N, C-alpha and C positions, 0 to 999 in steps of 0.2 A: 504494500500500500504506500501511497505517496501523499505529499502535502502540496496543495497548490499555493501559489504566491499569495492569492487573496486570503486563504485560510491562515497562512503564516502571519500576514499582516494583521489579521483579526486577533490572533493570539498576542502579538506584540502590543497592540493597542488596548488589550485588556488590562495593561499595567498603566495606571494614570501618570506615573512619572515619565514613561516612554512617550505618552501623548504630549505632555508638556514640553519635553526636550525636543521632540520632532517639530513642534510648532515654534519653539523659541530659539533653537540653536542657529537658524539662519541669520538672526539679528547680530550674531557675533562676527559675521563676514569672514569665516575661516575657509581657506582653500581646501577643497576635497574633504569636506567635513562629513563624517559618518558616525551614526550611532551604531555600536557593534557589541559583540561578545555576549556574555551571559544574560544581560537584560533582554536580549532578543530570543535566544534559544531556550532559556529556562522556562518562560511561559508555556512553550509547547510541551516540554516534559512535565510541567506542573499540570497542564490540562489532562495529559494522558494518565497522570497519577492521581487525579482528583484533588490536587492541592489548590490553594489560592494562587492566582496567576503570578503574584509577586513573591511567593514563598521562596526563600533562599537567595534572593538577589541581594548581594552585598554591596554592589556598586554598579554604576552606569558608565560604560566606557565610551569615550568619544575620541575618534582619531581625526587628525587633520594633517595636511602636508604643506610645509613651508621650508624650502631648502635655501631661502634667501638669508636666513639667520638661524643657525642650528645651536645657538648658545642656550644654556640653561635659563639665562635671564629672560630671553625672548619667550621661551616656552612658559616660564613662570608668570610673565606678564599676562599671557592668555589664560592661564589657570586662575589668576587673581580676577581678571575680568569676568570669567565664567562664574567664579564663586560669588561675586557680587550680583551678577544677573540671575543666578539661581538660588540665592540665599533663602528664598521662601519655600524651596522644596526640601522636604525631609529626606535627603538622599545624598550619598557619597557619589560625586561625579568625578571620574578620572579622565582628564584630558591629556592626550599625548601627541606631540608632533612626531609623526612617523619618520621624518627626515633626520631625526637625531637618535633613533632607537639603537642603531649600531654603536653609538658612543658609550652606552651604558649596559648593553645586553650581556656582554661577557661577564662583567662584574656581578650581575644579578643572577645569571643562569648558568655560568660556568663554561660557556663556549661562545666564540665570536660568531657574528653573522655579517653578511655583506650589507652594504647600505640598502635600505628600502627605497624604492623609487616612486611610490605613490601610496595613498591610503589603501587602495584596493590591494596592493602588494602586501601591505601590513596585515590586512584582514585574511588574505590568502595564506599567511604564514602561521596561523594558529596550529597547535600540535594535533588537534583532533579534527579530521576533515569536516565532519558535519557541523562543527561549531564555527566554521569560516562563513559567517554571515554578517552583513552590514546594510544599513539603509542610508543612502545619500540624503542628507537633510535638506539640500536645495532642490532636488528633483523628485525625491520619494522613491527613486529606483532602488531595487533590491540587488545587492551583490552577493551571490552565493556560488562561488566557483565550483563547488562539488555537489550542487543541487540541494534539494530538501528531503529526498527520500530517506536517507540514513538518519536524518534528524528526527523525522516522524517515527521511524521504526526503531529508534534507540540503538543504532549500530554505531559504535565508536571505533573508527579505523584511524590508523596513523595518516596524517597529511602526507600525500605522495612526495612533497617537497622536503619533508622532515622524517622520512621513513625510519631512519635509524636513531632518532633522538631518544635517549633513555628517559627523558622526562615525560614521554607520551604515556607510559604505563602509570606513572604516578598521577598524572592529570586525569586519565580515564578512570582509574580506581577512585579518585576523589568524587567524580561525577556519580559513579555507581554506588558509592556509599550513601548518597542522597536520593538517588533514583535507582533502586536495586534491580529493576527490570531491564536496565540498559545492558547491552551485550558488547563486550570488548572483542574485537577481531584483529589479530596481527597478520599482516601480509596477505589478505585475501580480498 
């Protein structure tokens, strides 16, 4: 069984903070701005599990891409603007410039990565293929390079671009701890 784009967006919009962010993020004027990660795929798994749509969402990830200034100070200025703009929301909003991820990734995750070339490239780099989803806040377009079938069916496969990453198993197991019906599949 699969999940249509319309059904996916329905589940995403069942979380009020997602609705607010999708409506208000364009006001920040960020290049290649996407709402992404757990705040998008977790409502689908919560629906399948009978949970509240927002159950387990610890933060709301926002990616943008600005390679004109990859300094921490420039990114922090965006983070502070967003904090002010969304102060009324009871949510942790994590905003990251994808143009600077390669500068800190190795220190945080233990291995280097090549520079990311776009927000879509950043979304496509998540460890678990079915979690590679994002919504462009300016156009409303869905970016899901591996489709939505595995997301709906709860199949956790390694991202083909990160097939040998040892962090995949840890990430997949953390999802399965919260949604026990998920299935982890290595290499198929």
